[in-house]
ZASEFI-588713 format. One record per residue: x, y negated, z negated of N, C-alpha, C, O in turn; residue number from 1. Coordinates in Angstrom, 2 decimals. Example, Ala and Ser with C-alpha at 12.3 -4.5 7.8 and 13.67 -1.06 7.14 Angstrom:
% ZASEFI-588713
        nu        nv        nw       cau       cav       caw        cu        cv        cw        ou        ov        ow   seq
     13.19      5.69     -7.80     12.30      4.50     -7.80     13.20      3.30     -7.80     14.24      3.32     -8.46     1
     12.85      2.25     -7.08     13.67      1.06     -7.14     12.90     -0.03     -7.87     13.41     -1.14     -8.04     2
END
This chain:
% ZASEFI-588713
        nu        nv        nw       cau       cav       caw        cu        cv        cw        ou        ov        ow   seq
      1.85      6.77     -8.65      1.23      5.47     -8.56     -0.27      5.68     -8.65     -0.91      5.99     -7.65     1
     -0.84      5.53     -9.80     -2.24      5.77    -10.04     -2.97      4.48    -10.34     -2.38      3.55    -10.89     2
     -4.23      4.44     -9.99     -5.08      3.29    -10.28     -6.42      3.80    -10.72     -6.85      4.88    -10.30     3
     -7.11      3.03    -11.57     -8.42      3.43    -12.06     -9.41      3.53    -10.90    -10.29      4.40    -10.92     4
     -9.30      2.69     -9.90    -10.19      2.68     -8.77     -9.55      3.45     -7.62     -8.69      2.93     -6.92     5
     -9.97      4.69     -7.44     -9.38      5.54     -6.39     -9.79      5.07     -5.00     -9.11      5.38     -4.02     6
    -10.90      4.34     -4.89    -11.40      3.90     -3.60    -10.51      2.84     -2.97    -10.15      2.96     -1.80     7
    -10.15      1.83     -3.72     -9.34      0.73     -3.20     -8.13      0.52     -4.09     -8.24     -0.02     -5.19     8
     -6.99      0.93     -3.61     -5.73      0.72     -4.31     -4.89     -0.23     -3.46     -4.85     -0.13     -2.24     9
     -4.21     -1.14     -4.15     -3.40     -2.12     -3.45     -2.02     -2.20     -4.09     -1.85     -1.96     -5.29    10
     -1.04     -2.55     -3.27      0.33     -2.71     -3.73      0.91     -3.97     -3.10      0.42     -4.44     -2.08    11
      1.94     -4.51     -3.73      2.67     -5.62     -3.13      4.05     -5.08     -2.74      4.68     -4.35     -3.50    12
      4.49     -5.44     -1.56      5.78     -4.99     -1.05      6.90     -5.79     -1.71      6.86     -7.02     -1.73    13
      7.90     -5.11     -2.26      9.03     -5.78     -2.89     10.33     -5.54     -2.13     11.36     -6.13     -2.46    14
     10.28     -4.67     -1.12     11.46     -4.41     -0.29     11.00     -3.89      1.07     10.04     -3.13      1.15    15
     11.69     -4.32      2.12     11.39     -3.77      3.45     12.66     -3.24      4.11     12.74     -3.15      5.34    16
     13.63     -2.88      3.29     14.90     -2.33      3.78     14.60     -1.17      4.73     13.82     -0.28      4.39    17
     15.18     -1.18      5.87     15.02     -0.17      6.92     13.69     -0.29      7.68     13.50      0.42      8.66    18
     12.77     -1.17      7.24     11.48     -1.30      7.91     11.07     -2.77      8.10      9.91     -3.10      7.85    19
     11.97     -3.66      8.51     11.62     -5.08      8.59     10.49     -5.41      9.58      9.79     -6.40      9.39    20
     10.32     -4.60     10.61      9.24     -4.86     11.58      7.90     -4.33     11.09      6.85     -4.74     11.60    21
      7.92     -3.43     10.12      6.69     -2.77      9.67      6.15     -3.30      8.36      4.94     -3.22      8.10    22
      7.03     -3.85      7.51      6.62     -4.32      6.19      7.10     -5.74      5.95      8.18     -6.13      6.40    23
      6.28     -6.52      5.25      6.66     -7.88      4.87      6.76     -7.96      3.35      5.82     -7.60      2.64    24
      7.90     -8.41      2.85      8.09     -8.58      1.42      7.08     -9.62      0.92      6.82    -10.62      1.59    25
      6.52     -9.38     -0.25      5.52    -10.21     -0.93      4.13    -10.12     -0.32      3.24    -10.89     -0.69    26
      3.92     -9.19      0.61      2.60     -9.02      1.22      1.85     -7.90      0.51      2.46     -6.93      0.04    27
      0.54     -8.03      0.43     -0.32     -7.02     -0.20     -0.74     -6.01      0.87     -1.16     -6.38      1.97    28
     -0.62     -4.73      0.52     -1.01     -3.64      1.41     -2.00     -2.73      0.72     -1.94     -2.53     -0.50    29
     -2.92     -2.17      1.52     -3.86     -1.20      0.98     -3.24      0.19      1.04     -2.60      0.56      2.03    30
     -3.43      0.95     -0.03     -2.90      2.31     -0.14     -3.94      3.30      0.36     -5.13      3.17      0.06    31
     -3.49      4.28      1.11     -4.31      5.42      1.51     -3.88      6.58      0.61     -2.73      7.02      0.69    32
     -4.77      7.09     -0.24     -4.38      8.18     -1.15     -3.81      9.37     -0.37     -4.38      9.80      0.63    33
     -2.68      9.89     -0.85     -2.01     11.03     -0.22     -1.20     11.74     -1.30     -0.07     11.36     -1.60    34
     -1.79     12.78     -1.87     -1.16     13.51     -2.97      0.17     14.13     -2.55      1.11     14.16     -3.34    35
      0.26     14.62     -1.34      1.49     15.23     -0.84      2.62     14.20     -0.77      3.75     14.48     -1.16    36
      2.29     13.01     -0.29      3.29     11.94     -0.21      3.80     11.57     -1.59      5.00     11.37     -1.79    37
      2.88     11.47     -2.55      3.25     11.11     -3.92      4.25     12.09     -4.50      5.17     11.69     -5.22    38
      4.10     13.37     -4.20      5.03     14.38     -4.69      6.45     14.16     -4.17      7.41     14.65     -4.76    39
      6.57     13.43     -3.07      7.88     13.18     -2.46      8.33     11.74     -2.63      9.18     11.25     -1.89    40
      7.76     11.05     -3.64      8.08      9.65     -3.96      7.85      8.73     -2.77      8.60      7.78     -2.55    41
      6.80      9.03     -2.02      6.41      8.22     -0.86      5.01      7.67     -1.12      4.29      8.15     -1.99    42
      4.64      6.67     -0.35      3.31      6.07     -0.44      2.82      5.80      0.97      3.59      5.39      1.84    43
      1.53      6.03      1.20      0.93      5.79      2.52      0.20      4.46      2.47     -0.72      4.28      1.67    44
      0.60      3.53      3.32     -0.05      2.21      3.37     -0.39      1.85      4.81      0.17      2.39      5.76    45
     -1.34      0.93      4.95     -1.66      0.36      6.25     -0.62     -0.74      6.49     -0.63     -1.76      5.80    46
      0.26     -0.54      7.46      1.36     -1.50      7.66      1.02     -2.53      8.72     -0.14     -2.67      9.10    47
      2.02     -3.26      9.21      1.82     -4.34     10.16      1.28     -3.86     11.51      0.74     -4.66     12.28    48
      1.41     -2.59     11.81      0.88     -2.05     13.06     -0.62     -1.82     12.98     -1.28     -1.61     14.00    49
     -1.16     -1.86     11.75     -2.58     -1.57     11.56     -2.85     -0.10     11.34     -3.99      0.30     11.15    50
     -1.80      0.71     11.36     -1.90      2.15     11.15     -1.33      2.50      9.78     -0.60      1.71      9.19    51
     -1.67      3.70      9.29     -1.11      4.12      8.00      0.14      4.96      8.22      0.16      5.88      9.05    52
      1.17      4.62      7.46      2.45      5.32      7.53      3.01      5.51      6.13      2.60      4.83      5.18    53
      3.94      6.44      6.01      4.60      6.70      4.73      5.84      5.83      4.58      6.61      5.63      5.52    54
      6.02      5.33      3.35      7.20      4.54      3.00      7.63      4.95      1.59      6.83      5.50      0.83    55
      8.89      4.70      1.24      9.34      4.99     -0.13      8.51      4.19     -1.14      8.31      2.98     -0.98    56
      8.02      4.86     -2.16      7.17      4.20     -3.16      7.91      3.11     -3.93      7.28      2.22     -4.50    57
      9.25      3.17     -3.96     10.01      2.14     -4.68      9.96      0.79     -3.97     10.40     -0.21     -4.53    58
      9.44      0.75     -2.75      9.31     -0.50     -2.01      8.07     -1.29     -2.43      7.85     -2.40     -1.95    59
      7.26     -0.73     -3.34      5.98     -1.32     -3.69      5.74     -1.32     -5.19      6.28     -0.50     -5.93    60
      4.91     -2.27     -5.63      4.46     -2.35     -7.01      2.93     -2.38     -6.96      2.35     -3.19     -6.23    61
      2.26     -1.50     -7.74      0.80     -1.51     -7.73      0.26     -2.80     -8.37      0.83     -3.33     -9.32    62
     -0.85     -3.27     -7.82     -1.50     -4.47     -8.36     -3.00     -4.22     -8.43     -3.53     -3.34     -7.76    63
     -3.68     -5.02     -9.26     -5.13     -4.96     -9.33     -5.66     -6.29     -8.83     -5.30     -7.35     -9.34    64
     -6.52     -6.23     -7.84     -7.12     -7.43     -7.28     -8.45     -7.70     -7.98     -9.12     -6.76     -8.41    65
     -8.83     -8.95     -8.10    -10.17     -9.26     -8.60    -11.20     -8.65     -7.64    -10.95     -8.59     -6.43    66
    -12.33     -8.22     -8.16    -13.37     -7.61     -7.32    -13.72     -8.49     -6.12    -13.91     -7.98     -5.02    67
    -13.80     -9.79     -6.33    -14.15    -10.71     -5.24    -13.14    -10.69     -4.11    -13.50    -11.00     -2.97    68
    -11.90    -10.34     -4.38    -10.86    -10.34     -3.36    -10.69     -8.98     -2.68    -10.13     -8.90     -1.58    69
    -11.18     -7.91     -3.31    -10.97     -6.57     -2.76    -11.50     -6.42     -1.35    -10.83     -5.83     -0.50    70
    -12.69     -6.95     -1.06    -13.25     -6.79      0.27    -12.42     -7.49      1.33    -12.35     -7.03      2.47    71
    -11.78     -8.60      0.97    -10.95     -9.31      1.93     -9.69     -8.53      2.29     -9.15     -8.70      3.39    72
     -9.21     -7.68      1.38     -8.00     -6.92      1.62     -8.24     -5.49      2.06     -7.31     -4.81      2.49    73
     -9.48     -5.01      1.95     -9.80     -3.64      2.33     -9.90     -3.51      3.84    -10.29     -4.45      4.53    74
     -9.53     -2.33      4.34     -9.68     -2.09      5.77    -11.17     -1.95      6.07    -11.94     -1.50      5.23    75
    -11.56     -2.31      7.26    -12.97     -2.20      7.66    -13.35     -0.74      7.77    -12.60      0.08      8.29    76
    -14.52     -0.43      7.26    -15.01      0.96      7.31    -15.82      1.21      8.56    -16.30      2.33      8.77    77
END
């Protein structure tokens, strides 16, 4: 799951099977780059707990947000 902008990558959740308390279908999540996770078909996202966790990458579809919207979806630095 690659994006031109390595700083801010976003995905939309398309499945929350096995994780209904942690993920919401149709919600946008910010990706935390993790090369090791990618090798195992996993993706690290900031979930409903506010923490980053690994989930199966098939639960998400990468999206590109307009620049004006990126700051609203990015985690605070």
